[in-house]
N, C-alpha and C positions, 0 to 999 in steps of 0.2 A: 399354898392354895392350888387346886384341881380344876384343870382348866376345861371347858366345854369340848367335847369331842365336834368336829366338821366333816361332813360326807359331801361330797359332791358326786353326781351322777352325770357321766359323759357319754350321751350316745351316738352311735354313727350309724352310717346308711351300710347297710348289707354286713356280711362276715368279711373284715378286709386287714385284720391285725395278724401278720404273719410274724414269724422270728425275727427277720430284719426290721420291719415295722416297730415291734416290741423294743429291739435295742434302741432305734431313733427316739421312739418315746421317754424311755429312760433317763437316755442323755440329755433331751431336753430339759427333763424336770430335773436331774441332777443340776443341770447350768443354772436352772432359774432359782434354784434354792442357794446355790453357792451365791450367786449375784444379788438376791433380794435379803440374805442373810448378810450380806457385805464381806463376805470370804474372799470376794474377787473384786478388783477394782473395774472391770469390764464387763460385758455378757462373755459368755464361754465362745461363743464364735468370733468376737473379737479380738479375745486373747488368742485363740488360736492364729488369727491372720495377724497379729502384730509380733506375734514370737516367731513364725514363719519368716516373716518379712525380717525381722532382726537377723535370724541363720542366714538367710540367702546376703545381707547386708555385709555379713562378717566374711562369707565367702569372697564375696567381691574385695572387700578390703584387703585379704588375704592374696589375693590374685593380683591386685593393684602393689602390694607392697613391693614385688621383685622388680618392680618399676621405678618406684620411687626415688631412688638415689639418681638414677640417668635423665627422668624425664620430667621431673617435678621440681621447681624452685623451693629453696627452702620454707620460704613462708607458707608455700601448699603442702610440703611435707608437716610442717606441724600442723596447720589445721587436718591432716587427714590422720596422725597421730591422735589429735582431740577427738575427731568423730570414732576412731578405732576403740577408744577407751569408753566413750559414751556406749557404744553396743555393745561392748564387753559387759557393763555394768548393767545394762538394761536385761541381757541374757541370764546373767548371775540371778538377778531378781526374780526372774520368772522361771529359770531352769528347774527348779525343784518341784515347784508347784505344777506344772505343765507334765514334768515326768510322773508325779503322782496321779495328778487325773488321768493322763494317759494309760497308765497302769490299771488304775482302777475300772476305765472303760472297756480295755481291753478284757480285763476278767470277767466283766458284767456281759461281754458278748460271746465269751466261751460258756459263761453258765448259762444264759439264755438257750443257748443251744442243745447244752446237755440234759436240761430238763423237760421230759414229754411234754409237760404242761405247765407254763408260766402263770401261776394265778395272784402270789401276792410278793410283792415287792416293797422291802420297807427302806427308807433314807433315814438314819439318826443323825443329829446335828448336836454335838457337844462334847464335853470331856471325854465321854465314856457313851458306848451302845447300850447301855443299863442304865445309865444316868443323864438321857440326852436333855437338850433344851428346846427341841424341836422334832418332829417326829411327820414325816408324810408317807403313805402308804396307798401304793396303787396295786389297785386290784383287777387282773383282766380276767374276763369273761372269755375263756379259753375258745375260739373257733377254728378249727381245721382248715374249713373250705372258705375259698374266697370267689369273688363274681367272677364268671365267666370272661367278663371284658378285661379282667386286671390279671388272672392267675397266670398268664402267659406273657405278661407285662412288668418286667422289674421295675421300670421307671413309673409307670402310674403307680404301684404299690408304693413305691418311695415318696411320689405326689401326695397320694391318699395319707400316708402316715402322718406327712409334716401337715397337713391339714389339719388332723386329728391334734397333733401333739401340740399345735396354736391354738386350739381352742381348749384344751385342758389348760393354757398357759393361762388365757383370756378368763377361765372360770377360778383358777387359783386366782388370780389379782382382784376378780370382783367380789371375791369372797374374802379378801383380808389376807391372803397367805403372804407368809414374808415380811409385814409389818406388825408382829406379835410384841414388840418393845424396841427399845434404843440397841444401839448397837454395844456388843459386849466384849469385844474383843476377837481376835482369831481363836478360832476352835476347828474340831475334827469332824469331818463327814465321813459313816459308817454306812455300808451298802449291805443288805441281808437279803436273802431268798429262803423263801418258804417252798421245801421241795421233798420229795418222796424220800423217806428214811433208807430206802434201799439204794439209792443212786450213790455212785462213785465220783463225787466231782473232782474237779482238777485241784491241783495242789494250792491255787488261790482261795480255796475257800474250805473253811474248818466247820464241822457242824457242832452248834449251839443247842442241845437238847433240853435243856431247863431255861433256855433263853426266857427273860422277863426284863420288862423296863418299868420306870417308875411311872405308877400311876398317876403322878401329879402333872404329867404332860400326856394329853392324848392326841391318836394321830390325827394329822389332816388327810382325809380319806378318800381316795379318787376310784370312783368305781367307774369300768369302761364298759359296756354295753353296747350290743347292736338292736337296731332297732325290729330287725328279724326275728332274733332272739327274745325279744319281748313278746312280740305276737305269738310265739309258740310256748313263752312259759303262760301266756294268759289262757290258751288253750288247754294246757296241761293243768292249770288250777282250776278250771271248769272241769274237767275231767275227772279230777281227784276228789270233787266235793263228797263223793260220795263213800262215807265212813267204812264202807266195807271195803275200801280199796285200799285205806290207808296204810295198812300193814305192809302191803307190798309197794308202794310209792316209793321209786328208786331217789325220789328226792329227799327223802327221810335220811339217807344215808350220808352222813358229813364227809365229804370226799378229802377233808384236811386232818382226818382222825390219825393217817399213819404219815404226817408230815411234819418237818422238824426245820428248825432254820437253820441256815448256811450262811455264816458270817465271812464276809472277802477281808483277807489279811491285809488289803491296799487299802489306805485311807489318804484322805484329802486334808491337809492342814493347810487353813486359810491365812490369806496376807493380812497384814494390818493395815486397816482402811478407815479414818474417819471422814472420806468426802459423803457419805450418803447416811442420810437419814429418813426413816419413815414418816 
């Protein structure tokens, strides 16, 4: 059965999405998709903190092991050995997942900075990118300029991107994203960018010129636009109402005509997780 397409338009104040901001937004949506579709047991931020804490605790235990024989009683030594085993099990459980997420995010950040204009990002969740169970499409209305009060202040850019990403997540939740059905087991997350065919991306991305996905699953589309841009478009629409100008209207030229899909070679395989139900 073909699913209905859902489109959410996110309006932002001014022109605030630069390349680091785009990376932040994409990462937040990736975390949302993995968590809401029960591929990770906690939110991505919680997992990052948990994994870093386990690593630090392991280092502490290794440092303490050299003092164990001389400074600790046998009962304390047995307790520390048990704790060390638990930490190792925790790290082993998460290490493959966290490495795959780190590789995917690193490749994503590189790709964002390599593309002149990031316009479309696709997240495909399923056994393959061509036959996914769920699709999430992020459409950026590219803006080179940022407000004067933030263009020289990286912290303000990050803060604005964080506010925008939280707004996107709220819109996703309110429109039912991530609750399309019962938990179907661990699966893979694929990352694709639509970019100019002429670019030479890093080795982490491969061109998929004939890429198509099953039409049984329609993407959950997020279109990010600025209020300033909407005002410009309204003025432009009014100007081009004259039929004699339609042939020269630059908006009639499809900017995606020379664009192809590039798929990241890194994927994220979810963990088995029965604890969450929509």
